[in-house]
N, C-alpha and C positions, 0 to 999 in steps of 0.2 A: 536383477543386477548382478554379474557376479565378479566383476572386477573393479578398483578404485576410479573415482572419477578423473582422476589424473596418473600420468605415469611415477614410477617409482624414483627417476631421477629429477622430477619436476617439485617434489614434495620440499617445503619452507620450515618443516620442523620434523629435523631427524634426530633429535635426542630422545626422541620417545621411544624407549626401548620395553615395552612393558612385558611382567612376565607370561607364561604360557596360562592356558586358561584353566587347568588342572590345578596348578600353583595358586591363580586367584580363587578359585572355590576352595582350595584347603585353608586358605587365609580368611575367608568370609566364616569360616566355621570357630576360627579363634583369631577374630579381629585386632583384639587388645595386644595379643602377645606379638602378632604378627607386626604392629605399628613398634611396638617397642624392640624388635629385631631387625626390622628393615627401614624404620621410618615411616612417614605420610606418604603414600604412593598414591598419586592423582593422575587425573587428566592434566596435559600441559596447559599452564596459563588458568586453572580454575582449580584451586586447592578444595573446593566445596564439593567435587563429584571424585569421590574418592573410587578406586578400582575394585575394592574390595566390598563395595556397597551393593547390599544385594538389590537396591531400588536405583542402579545406575542408569537404566533404562528409562524408568519415570521421570528421572531428573533431567536426563537429556532431551525425552519429549516435552517436558515444559520450558526447556530453553528454546524450541524452534516449532512447536505445534501452532497451528493457527486455525483453531477450528471454528470459529466462527466465520472466518473468511472463505473456508472451505464451502462451509454452510450455505454461503452468500454468493458463491462462485457462480450457480447457473445465471444470475443476475447481475452480475459486476459490470456487464457491458453498459448499465446504467450510469455507471459510477466512473468507468475509465475507459480508455481505448484497449480493445481486446489484441495486446500485442505484449508478449512477454520481453521485448527489446525496449519497450517504453520506460525507460529509467535514465533520467538525466544526469550526467556525471557530477561529480561533486562541484567544481568550478561552475559549471551550466545552474548547478541549484543557485549558488552566491549571485550570479549575472540576473537570475529571474527574483531577484530579492529575498531569498530564504535563508534562514538562519537554519544549521546543521544542530540537533537537537538530539543528544544522544539517550537512548532508550534501550531497557533489557526486556522489553515486552515484544516478542514477536510477531505479536499481532498489530504494531505500529511500525513495524518498519516499512519503510519505505511509502508512507503514509505522509501527507501533508495538508496542512490547514494555515490559510492567510500567508504570513511571511516565515515559516517554520516548516522544515521538514526532519521527521524523526528516522534516525539510523539505528540499527542495532550492531555493536560493535562484533567483529570477525572472530571468534575465539581461537586459539592456536591449534588446539587439537584437531579442529576440521581440515589442516594443512598438513596432517600426518598420514602418511601413507600406510604406516604400521597401523594406527586407529580404527583406517577405513577396513582394513584387512582382517584384523583378528577381533573387533568389537561391532562392527557394523555390517559386514558381509560374510562372516565364517559362521558356517552352522554350529561350531563349538563355540560361540559366543558366550559369555556371562548373560549376557542381555536376552531375555525371551525372545523367539521368533516373533510371534505377533507384535511387540515391541519394534524389532528391529524394523518390521513392513511397514509401519507408520513412521519409522523415524527416518528413512532413506528418503521419499520426496520430499520431506519438508527441509531437511540438512542439504540435499541437493539443490533446491531452490534457491535458499537461502547462500549457500555459497556461490552460484551462478552470479546472484545479484551484485556481486561486487567486481566483476568483469566488465560491466557496464559503469558502474560509480566511479572508478578509477581505471581511468585510460590514458591520461597525461600525467607528466610530472607535477605539473600543479595540481592534479587531484590529488596524487600521491602525497605531496607536502601537506595538504589540506588533511588528509586522512591521519597523519602522522604528528598533528602539531597537538601538545601537551591537554588543550582544552577538549581535543575530540579524542583522538588516541582510537581510531577505529582499527587500524591495524596492528597487530602484535609488535613490539620492540624488535630491532636487529633484523629488519627484512628490507632488504633494498629495493629500489624501483625496477633494475633491470630482471633481477629474480621474481618480482610478484609478477610482472608482465609474461615473463616466460611461462610463470604458474597459470595464469588465467588463459593463456593462449593453447595450453595443454589441456584444457578441460574440455572434456565430451559429453554435455549435458542437453539432452533434449527435452522438450516440452512432454513428452510421452514419460520422462523420468522422473518429473515434478508434481509436485500436489497442484491441485486446481488454482489455488490462490496465485501461484507462481507462473501461471500461465497468462498474468496480466503484472504490468509492470507498478506504476506509482498509483496511489490510489489517494483520491480527495475526501478528506474526513468530513467536510459539509455534505456531501451525498451519500457517504457512510452512514451519518446520523439521520439524514433523510429517510434512509431505506430500511434502517435497522426495525424501526417499530413494525413494518408492513412484513419483512420477510425472517427476521430474528426475535420478534415480539419483544424488543428490548428499546425502552425509552431513547437510548443514544447508544450509538457504538463505543463513544468515549468521550466523555465530557471534557470541554475544552477548557471551561473556566471552572475553578474551583469553588466559587462563591457566588451566592444568588446575584448578590449585586451585578458582578460582572455578566453574569447569564441574562439578566433583564435591560442591561444596557444597550444589548445590540438591538432591541425591539425600539428605543427610543427615538432614533433616526426616521424610521418608516411610520413610527406612529406619529411624529410630531408631522410629516409631510404630508398625512392622511387628514390631521387636524386641521391643517393649514388650509389645506385644498377644501373641507366642508365649510370654514369659518367663510373663505373668500365666497362661496357658492351662496351661503346661507346671506351673507352680506348683502350681495349683488339681488338675491330675489326680495331681500327688505327694501329696496331701492325702487325696484321694479314696481312692486304693490304701492310704498308710497308715492310715487308717482300717479299712480293709477288714480287715488284716490287724492290727490293734489289739485286744488282750484286755484290758479294763479292770478293775481292781482292784478298784473299788467302784464304787455307783452314782454319785456326782459324774463320776468320769471317765467314763462312760460317756454321760451327759448332754453333757460337753464334745466328746466323740467324734461324738455324732449332729449337735449344731451346728456342727462344724468340717466335717463331710462336707456338711451341709445347705447352709452358707456356699459350700462349693468347688464343690458343684453349681450354684447361685445365680452364682458368679463365672464360671463356664464358660458358663452359659446367656446371661447378659447381655453378655461379649464376645463371643461368636459373633453375638448379635442385632444390636451395636452395630457388630461388621463389616459383617455381610449387610447391613445398613442405608445405611452409606456407601457398598457397592455398588451397592446398589439407586438409591441418589441419584446416583451418577456414571454410571451406565447410563441412567438417566432424563433427565438434563440432556443427555448426549450424544445421545440417541434425540430429544429434543424439537429441538436445535438440526439434526440431520438432517432431519427429517421438515419444519421451518422451511423449509429449504433447497431440499427436494424439491418441497415444495408454491411456493413463490415461484419456483423453475425452471420447472415446469411452467405458473404465472399467465403469466410472461414470453413461455412459449412460445406459449400461447395468444392471448395478446396480439398478437405479431409476426404468428401465422396470419392474426388478425383483420384487421390492419391490410393485410395481403399481398392477403386478398380484397377487400378496399374498394377498394384502389387496382387489381385486377383488376375489380373491377366496373364502376369508371369508366372505364377505359380501353375495355372491353366495349360501354358505353353510349355513349361520344364515337364510336367507331367505326360503332355502328347508327346514329346521329342523322345521320351524314354523308349526302348525297345519293348516290344510286348512278350 
C-alpha cells in the first residue's frame, strides 16, 4: 500500500501537524526535555500514544490487532457469513434488539451475543491523512517496518467497518450520543459520509478477520476449544452462577421428559400386574395402560422431533457455509484466471 486509504481533501482530522521523523527521533533521545520544551505531543484523541514513544508501533498494534480471529479465519465460515459487507448499521442493530456496548478490545469489535453488540470507537488519528502518510506508510516512519506491515491491514479493516456501521443520519445520531460516542467530536454527518465514500479499501488490503463482518460470540466460544485451544473466546458472564444458569432450562426440560417417561413406564408395568376385582376396574386399567403408552409415544416423538429440527438447522447452516465457501473459491479462481489471461494477452501483443 503506497497511499492513504482516503484523499487528502477528505480527511476529518486536519489539525494534526506532526514533526518530521528526524525531530521525533531526536526527541526520543531526550524525551523529558522535549516535553518540557514542546509540551505533550501525542496522536490526536489519545494522549496515551506519545509521538516520541519508542514503542508507539506496539501500542498501535495493541489497539487494532486481532490475532485470535486471524488464526480462526480459515474456520470462520462456521461462525458467520463469508461476506465483509455483512455488517448491520447501528439503527438496524437496534431494530434487531441489540444494545450497543462500547469496547476497547479489537477482538470484540462487531461481535454480538444475545441482545448486545460490541463496537470499538473510531479514534481520531485514523482520520488524519498526515498520520497515514508519515507514521503508517512512510519508509522513514519511527515505527519499525515489520510493525507497520502488521498494523496496515488491521487498521484498514477496522476503518472500513465504519462505512457500514454509519450509513444514515439516524446511525450518525446513535454514534454521537454521549453514552456511545463512537465518533470523535465535531465531525458532521455530511463530512463523515464524504469520508466513507472516498475510502478505497478492498478485501485484499485487510487482515483475514475483516474478510468477515459480524461474528456471533456463542459460536466463537463453541469453536474456540477446537481451533484455538481455549476454553472460551470470551466469557459472557463474570460469575459462575450466571454461567451455570444458562444450563438450568435445558436440564429442567430433560429432567421433565425423563420424569414423564418413567412415570408412564411405571403405570404400564403396574397395570400389567394388576388383577381387577370387577369390570369397571378392568376398563380403567385398560384406559390407564393405553394413556401411558400414548404418553410414552408422544414424549419420544416430541423429543425426536426437537432433535431432528436441531440437526436440520445445524446441517442447513453448515451446507450454506460450505456452498458459500465453494462459491467464493470459484470466484477467486475466475478472477485469477482473468488476470492471467489479460497478462498473457498484453505480453502476446507486444512486438518481438
